[in-house]
C-alpha positions as CSV (number, residue, x, y, z in Angstrom):
1,X,0.0,0.0,0.0
2,X,1.1,3.5,-0.7
3,X,2.8,5.5,2.1
4,X,-0.2,8.0,1.8
5,X,-2.2,5.6,3.9
6,X,-4.1,6.9,7.0
7,X,-2.6,5.8,10.3
8,X,-4.3,6.2,13.6
9,X,-2.1,6.2,16.7
10,X,-3.8,5.7,20.1
11,X,-1.3,6.6,22.9
12,X,-1.7,8.4,26.2
13,X,1.9,9.6,26.3
14,X,2.2,12.9,24.5
15,X,6.0,12.5,23.8
16,X,5.4,9.1,22.1
17,X,2.6,10.6,20.0
18,X,4.7,13.4,18.8
19,X,7.7,11.1,18.0
20,X,5.7,8.6,16.0
21,X,3.6,11.2,14.3
22,X,6.8,13.1,13.1
23,X,8.4,9.9,11.8
24,X,5.3,8.7,9.9
25,X,4.4,12.1,8.5
26,X,8.0,12.5,7.3
27,X,7.5,9.3,5.2
28,X,4.3,10.6,3.7
29,X,1.7,8.9,5.9
30,X,-1.5,10.8,7.0
31,X,-1.4,10.5,10.8
32,X,-4.3,10.9,13.3
33,X,-3.7,10.9,17.1
34,X,-5.9,10.0,20.0
35,X,-5.0,10.2,23.7
36,X,-7.3,7.5,25.0
37,X,-9.3,4.5,23.9
38,X,-12.7,6.3,23.8
39,X,-11.3,9.1,21.6
40,X,-9.6,6.5,19.5
41,X,-12.8,4.6,18.8
42,X,-14.6,7.8,17.8
43,X,-11.8,9.0,15.6
44,X,-11.5,5.6,13.9
45,X,-15.2,5.7,12.9
46,X,-14.6,9.2,11.5
47,X,-11.4,8.8,9.6
48,X,-11.5,5.1,8.7
49,X,-7.8,4.5,9.0
50,X,-5.9,1.9,7.0
51,X,-3.8,0.9,10.1
52,X,-4.1,1.5,13.8
53,X,-1.1,1.6,16.2
54,X,-2.3,0.8,19.7
55,X,-0.8,1.3,23.1
56,X,-1.9,-1.3,25.6
57,X,-1.9,0.5,28.9
58,X,-4.5,3.2,28.1
59,X,-6.8,5.1,30.6
60,X,-10.5,4.2,30.6
61,X,-10.3,1.3,28.2
62,X,-7.1,-0.6,27.8
63,X,-5.7,-1.3,24.3
64,X,-7.0,-4.8,24.1
65,X,-10.5,-3.8,24.9
66,X,-10.3,-1.0,22.3
67,X,-9.1,-3.5,19.7
68,X,-12.0,-5.8,20.4
69,X,-14.4,-2.8,20.0
70,X,-12.8,-1.7,16.8
71,X,-13.1,-5.2,15.3
72,X,-16.9,-4.9,15.8
73,X,-17.3,-1.7,13.9
74,X,-18.1,-1.5,10.1
75,X,-15.1,-1.4,7.8
76,X,-12.7,-1.8,10.7
77,X,-13.0,-5.6,11.2
78,X,-10.1,-6.5,9.0
79,X,-7.7,-3.5,9.1
80,X,-4.2,-4.0,10.7
81,X,-4.3,-3.1,14.4
82,X,-0.7,-3.3,15.8
83,X,0.1,-3.1,19.5
84,X,3.0,-0.7,20.2
85,X,3.7,-1.0,23.9
86,X,6.3,-1.1,26.7
87,X,4.4,-4.0,28.3
88,X,7.0,-6.9,28.0
89,X,5.4,-9.2,30.6
90,X,5.1,-12.8,29.6
91,X,1.8,-13.5,27.8
92,X,1.3,-9.9,26.8
93,X,1.9,-10.6,23.1
94,X,-0.4,-13.6,23.0
95,X,-3.1,-11.8,24.9
96,X,-3.0,-8.8,22.5
97,X,-3.1,-11.0,19.4
98,X,-6.1,-13.0,20.9
99,X,-7.9,-9.7,21.5
100,X,-7.7,-8.9,17.8
101,X,-4.3,-7.3,17.2
102,X,-2.6,-8.1,13.9
103,X,0.9,-7.6,15.4
104,X,2.8,-6.8,18.5
105,X,5.7,-4.3,18.7
106,X,7.6,-3.2,21.8
107,X,9.1,0.0,23.0
108,X,11.5,1.8,23.0
109,X,10.7,2.6,19.4
110,X,13.3,1.8,16.8
111,X,12.6,4.5,14.1
112,X,13.9,2.5,11.1
113,X,12.3,-0.7,12.2
114,X,9.0,1.1,12.9
115,X,8.7,2.4,9.3
116,X,9.5,-1.1,7.9
117,X,7.0,-2.7,10.2
118,X,4.2,-0.3,9.4
119,X,4.8,-0.9,5.7
120,X,4.8,-4.6,6.2
121,X,1.6,-4.7,8.2
122,X,-0.1,-2.4,5.6
123,X,1.0,-5.0,3.0
124,X,-0.5,-8.0,4.8
125,X,1.9,-9.2,7.5
126,X,0.2,-11.0,10.4
127,X,1.4,-12.5,13.6
128,X,-0.6,-15.6,14.3
129,X,-1.3,-17.8,17.2
130,X,-2.1,-21.5,17.3
131,X,-5.7,-22.4,17.8
132,X,-5.1,-23.8,21.3
133,X,-3.2,-20.7,22.5
134,X,-5.7,-18.4,20.9
135,X,-8.6,-20.1,22.7
136,X,-6.8,-20.0,26.0
137,X,-5.9,-16.3,25.7
138,X,-9.4,-15.4,24.5
139,X,-10.8,-16.8,27.7
140,X,-8.2,-14.9,29.7
141,X,-9.1,-11.7,27.7
142,X,-12.8,-12.2,28.5
143,X,-12.1,-12.6,32.2
144,X,-10.0,-9.4,32.2
145,X,-12.6,-7.4,30.4
146,X,-15.3,-8.6,32.8
147,X,-13.1,-7.7,35.7
148,X,-12.5,-4.2,34.3
149,X,-16.2,-3.8,33.8
150,X,-17.0,-4.8,37.4
151,X,-14.4,-2.3,38.6
152,X,-16.0,0.4,36.5
153,X,-19.5,-0.4,37.7
154,X,-18.4,-0.3,41.4
155,X,-16.6,3.0,40.7
156,X,-19.8,4.4,39.0
157,X,-22.0,3.2,41.9
158,X,-19.7,4.9,44.4
159,X,-19.6,8.1,42.4
160,X,-23.4,8.0,41.9
161,X,-23.9,7.6,45.7
162,X,-21.6,10.6,46.3
163,X,-23.4,12.7,43.7
164,X,-26.8,11.8,45.2
165,X,-25.6,12.8,48.6
166,X,-24.2,16.1,47.4
167,X,-27.5,16.7,45.5
168,X,-29.5,16.1,48.6
169,X,-27.2,18.5,50.6
170,X,-27.6,21.1,47.9
171,X,-31.4,20.7,47.9
172,X,-31.5,20.9,51.7
173,X,-29.3,24.0,51.7
174,X,-31.5,25.7,49.1
175,X,-34.7,25.0,51.1
176,X,-33.2,26.0,54.4
177,X,-31.6,29.2,52.9
178,X,-34.9,30.1,51.3
179,X,-36.8,29.6,54.5
180,X,-34.3,31.8,56.3
181,X,-34.8,34.5,53.7
182,X,-38.6,34.3,54.2
183,X,-38.4,35.6,57.8
184,X,-36.7,39.0,57.0
185,X,-38.7,39.2,53.8
186,X,-42.0,38.9,55.8
187,X,-40.8,41.6,58.2
188,X,-39.8,44.1,55.5
189,X,-42.9,43.4,53.5
190,X,-45.1,43.9,56.5
191,X,-43.4,47.2,57.6
192,X,-43.6,48.4,54.0
193,X,-47.3,47.8,53.9
194,X,-47.7,49.6,57.3
195,X,-45.7,52.5,56.0
196,X,-47.9,52.7,52.9
197,X,-51.0,52.7,55.1
198,X,-49.6,55.5,57.3
199,X,-48.7,57.6,54.3
200,X,-52.2,57.2,52.9
201,X,-53.7,58.3,56.3
202,X,-51.4,61.3,56.5
203,X,-52.3,62.2,52.9
204,X,-56.0,62.0,53.8
205,X,-55.5,64.2,56.8
206,X,-53.6,66.8,54.8
207,X,-56.7,68.6,53.5
208,X,-54.8,71.7,52.7
209,X,-52.3,69.8,50.5
210,X,-49.3,71.2,52.3
211,X,-47.2,68.2,51.5
212,X,-46.5,66.5,48.2
213,X,-47.4,62.8,49.0
214,X,-47.1,61.4,45.5
215,X,-43.3,60.8,45.6
216,X,-43.2,58.9,48.9
217,X,-46.3,56.9,48.0
218,X,-44.7,55.9,44.6
219,X,-41.5,54.9,46.4
220,X,-43.4,52.7,48.9
221,X,-45.4,51.1,46.0
222,X,-42.1,50.3,44.2
223,X,-40.7,48.8,47.4
224,X,-43.8,46.6,47.8
225,X,-43.5,45.4,44.1
226,X,-39.8,44.6,44.7
227,X,-40.6,42.7,47.8
228,X,-43.4,40.8,46.1
229,X,-41.0,39.8,43.2
230,X,-38.3,38.7,45.7
231,X,-40.9,36.6,47.6
232,X,-41.9,35.0,44.3
233,X,-38.3,34.2,43.5
234,X,-37.9,32.5,46.9
235,X,-41.1,30.6,46.5
236,X,-39.9,29.4,43.0
237,X,-36.6,28.2,44.4
238,X,-38.3,26.3,47.2
239,X,-40.7,24.8,44.7
240,X,-38.1,23.5,42.3
241,X,-35.9,22.2,45.2
242,X,-38.9,20.3,46.6
243,X,-39.6,18.8,43.2
244,X,-36.0,17.8,42.7
245,X,-35.9,16.2,46.1
246,X,-39.2,14.4,45.6
247,X,-40.8,16.3,48.5
248,X,-43.8,17.7,46.8
249,X,-46.9,17.1,49.0
250,X,-50.1,16.6,47.0
251,X,-53.6,16.7,48.3
252,X,-55.7,15.5,45.3
253,X,-59.4,16.4,44.8
254,X,-61.7,16.9,41.9
255,X,-60.6,20.0,40.0
256,X,-62.5,21.5,37.1
257,X,-60.0,23.1,34.7
258,X,-62.6,25.8,33.6
259,X,-62.7,27.2,37.2
260,X,-59.0,26.9,37.7
261,X,-58.3,28.8,34.4
262,X,-60.7,31.6,35.5
263,X,-58.6,32.2,38.5
264,X,-55.3,32.0,36.6
265,X,-56.5,34.5,33.9
266,X,-57.9,36.8,36.6
267,X,-54.4,37.0,38.1
268,X,-52.8,37.6,34.8
269,X,-55.3,40.2,33.6
270,X,-53.3,43.3,34.6
271,X,-50.2,42.0,32.7
272,X,-52.3,41.2,29.6
273,X,-53.9,44.7,29.8
274,X,-50.5,46.4,29.9
275,X,-49.3,44.5,26.8
276,X,-52.6,44.4,24.9
277,X,-52.7,40.6,24.9
278,X,-55.9,38.6,24.6
279,X,-56.4,35.2,26.2
280,X,-59.2,33.3,24.6
281,X,-60.6,30.2,26.3
282,X,-62.7,27.6,24.5
283,X,-64.1,24.1,25.4
284,X,-63.1,23.9,29.0
285,X,-66.6,24.0,30.5
286,X,-67.4,20.6,29.0
287,X,-64.4,18.9,30.4
288,X,-64.7,16.4,33.3
289,X,-62.8,17.0,36.5
290,X,-59.3,15.7,37.1
291,X,-58.0,14.5,40.4
292,X,-55.3,17.0,41.3
293,X,-53.9,19.2,44.0
294,X,-55.6,22.5,43.0
295,X,-52.8,24.8,44.3
296,X,-49.9,23.0,42.7
297,X,-51.9,22.5,39.4
298,X,-52.7,26.2,39.4
299,X,-49.0,27.0,39.7
300,X,-48.1,24.7,36.8
301,X,-50.8,26.2,34.5
302,X,-49.8,29.7,35.5
303,X,-46.2,29.0,34.7
304,X,-47.1,27.7,31.2
305,X,-49.3,30.7,30.4
306,X,-46.7,33.1,31.7
307,X,-44.2,31.5,29.4
308,X,-46.6,32.0,26.5
309,X,-47.0,35.7,27.5
310,X,-43.3,36.1,27.7
311,X,-42.7,35.0,24.1
312,X,-45.7,36.6,22.5
313,X,-45.4,40.1,21.2
314,X,-47.7,42.9,22.3
315,X,-51.2,43.0,20.8
316,X,-51.4,39.3,19.9
317,X,-53.5,36.4,21.3
318,X,-53.1,33.3,23.4
319,X,-55.6,30.5,22.9
320,X,-56.5,27.9,25.6
321,X,-58.6,24.9,24.9
322,X,-59.0,21.3,26.1
323,X,-60.2,17.9,25.2
324,X,-60.7,14.4,26.6
325,X,-58.2,11.7,25.5
326,X,-59.0,8.2,26.8
327,X,-58.8,8.3,30.6
328,X,-57.1,11.7,30.6
329,X,-57.8,15.4,30.0
330,X,-55.5,17.4,27.8
331,X,-55.1,21.2,28.3
332,X,-53.7,23.0,25.2
333,X,-52.0,26.5,25.5
334,X,-51.3,27.9,22.1
335,X,-49.5,31.2,21.7
336,X,-48.9,33.4,18.6
337,X,-45.3,34.3,19.5
338,X,-41.8,33.6,18.2
339,X,-42.0,29.8,18.7
340,X,-39.4,27.5,20.2
341,X,-36.2,26.7,18.2
342,X,-36.0,23.0,17.4
343,X,-32.6,22.7,19.2
344,X,-34.1,24.2,22.4
345,X,-37.2,22.0,22.5
346,X,-35.6,19.0,24.2
347,X,-34.3,21.2,27.0
348,X,-36.8,23.9,27.8
349,X,-38.3,21.8,30.7
350,X,-34.9,21.4,32.3
351,X,-34.0,23.3,35.5
352,X,-32.4,26.7,34.9
353,X,-32.4,26.3,31.1
354,X,-32.8,29.8,29.6
355,X,-33.6,30.2,25.9
356,X,-31.1,32.6,24.1
357,X,-28.3,34.6,25.6
358,X,-28.4,35.8,29.2
359,X,-26.2,38.8,28.4
360,X,-29.4,41.0,28.1
361,X,-31.3,39.2,30.9
362,X,-34.3,41.2,32.2
363,X,-35.8,40.5,35.6
364,X,-39.3,41.2,34.3
365,X,-41.3,38.0,33.8
366,X,-44.2,39.6,32.0
367,X,-42.5,41.8,29.4
368,X,-41.9,40.5,25.9
369,X,-38.8,38.2,26.1
370,X,-38.5,39.0,29.8
371,X,-36.2,37.1,32.0
372,X,-36.5,34.7,34.9
373,X,-34.6,32.0,36.7
374,X,-35.3,29.4,34.0
375,X,-37.4,27.2,36.4
376,X,-41.0,28.0,35.5
377,X,-41.4,25.2,33.0
378,X,-39.3,22.9,35.1
379,X,-41.7,23.5,38.0
380,X,-44.6,22.9,35.7
381,X,-43.2,19.6,34.5
382,X,-42.4,18.5,38.0
383,X,-45.9,19.2,39.2
384,X,-47.6,17.5,36.1
385,X,-45.3,14.4,36.5
386,X,-46.1,14.2,40.2
387,X,-49.8,13.9,39.1
388,X,-48.7,11.0,36.7
389,X,-49.3,13.4,33.8
390,X,-47.2,14.6,30.9
391,X,-46.3,18.0,29.4
392,X,-44.7,18.6,26.0
393,X,-44.3,21.3,23.4
394,X,-45.0,21.5,19.7
395,X,-43.5,24.3,17.6
396,X,-42.3,24.5,14.0
397,X,-39.3,26.5,15.2
398,X,-38.4,30.0,16.1
399,X,-39.0,33.0,13.8
400,X,-39.2,36.6,15.0
401,X,-40.8,37.7,11.8
402,X,-43.2,34.9,10.8
403,X,-44.2,34.3,14.5
404,X,-45.1,30.6,14.1
405,X,-46.1,30.3,17.8
406,X,-45.9,27.2,20.0
407,X,-48.4,24.9,21.7
408,X,-47.9,23.4,25.2
409,X,-49.9,20.3,26.0
410,X,-50.6,19.2,29.6
411,X,-52.1,15.7,29.9
412,X,-53.6,14.9,33.3
413,X,-55.3,11.6,34.3
414,X,-58.9,11.8,35.3
415,X,-58.5,9.5,38.3
416,X,-55.9,9.6,41.0
417,X,-53.3,6.9,41.3
């Protein structure tokens, strides 16, 4: 074969990689390098090499396991795979050949010999084992692979337990910190309301209009709005933490979606009025009740509609409808906004996932493209799933000009389980 052949060298030692690459490239070979077995397998599938040089003592997967894996891949089952290793232990050569290697070369590398060996293996040289030795070494190879797999499983189990413990600590900390924040928030909010009441009384008593009360009243109103928003953020953090820790307490009862939506829309009416948005509801009065916790379900539905409001330009409409599907009720929330990009759709229900760049993040949840913590839809999904339901989105994609919109579907079982 011509010296323009593609050679993949899998080696964790950077000095060895540079040396072999320089030698082979100086002789006209096209050389690709990988630092571990997993990278080598991926690269081999991409570049389809004519020959693979393989170190045996690799991290993650040793060279013998990588060789066995390469032999199972399309177009790589018959290419030369040559072990190039400093492992001189008795039986190492036989074990490598039984695992699927075509040849076995040892380090330190002899430059002249390496070039001759590469050319020879590309032209069909093979180092063979007797059938008896091959069978014996295959069994040994299988035992080693199983042992390595067992070690990896134990390592993963230990890591998983540690991560689970850390995740619980994180959730507990967030819940405790949020509760600690609630106490001063309640105090500040209460005194702000008292201050507003006192200012109103003083204004009413100032019949002569000697004092300009408008500015202090506006300041107190802004303070109250800020406290309400901060309280909402704390509640959202506690909510998503409870969902993540499977601590969501549900008290199911018969809930009619028509009545629940009336309450949700009444809460959002001021926001819709400010932005000239219309929410049109159809077909909910005929729906049977679902067994659900009304407070939690209202939170989930509110979050979905707020999301529709956030991504719908001023002056447009949001349509809410529902239908019965087998033993479930499906609520559909369709907006006429910018839509959801196809690459974002698998992730929008994940915690803290924010669509688009956060460089221009806005703290307003109701303004067009307003910001937030990225947990509204995650909370909605957690609540719906806690009711043994399902939530998903359908959208042709995102377009700021065509405004294709998106539809969120919430499926809820009619009976509790």
